[in-house]
N, C-alpha and C positions, 0 to 999 in steps of 0.2 A: 579041347574044344574052344576054350576061351582064347588060347593062343591063335588058333585059326581065325577066329572072329577079328582079333586085333590085326592080324596080318592082312586080312581082307580090307579092313578099314584103312590101313596105311596105304595099301595099293590104290584104293579108291581116291584117297587124298592126293597121291602122286599123280594119278590120271587127271584129276581135276586141275591140279597145278599146271600140268602139261598143256591141257586144253586152254587154260587161261593165258598161258604164255603164247600159245599159237594165235589166240585171238588178238593179243596185244601186238604181235608181230604183224598180223594182217592189217589191223587198224593203222599201225604206223606206216605200213607200205601205202595204204589207201590215202592216208593224210598227206604223205610225202608227194604222191603223184598229183593229188589235188592242188597242193601248194605250188608245185611245178607248173601245172596248167594255169593257175591264177597268175603266177609271175610272168608267164609267157604272154598272157592276154594284155591288151592295152588297158590302161587304168581308167579309161572313160567308158564305163558301162553301168 
């Protein structure tokens, strides 16, 4: 019983880590595209 609980917790931790990683990747992509757009824009705005 205790082992199963522990297993479930570790799986949840892994899932949380995965989602955090995905969030990081998406924010990085968004930031990159934003900086690209800003660099393309003329500096007078």
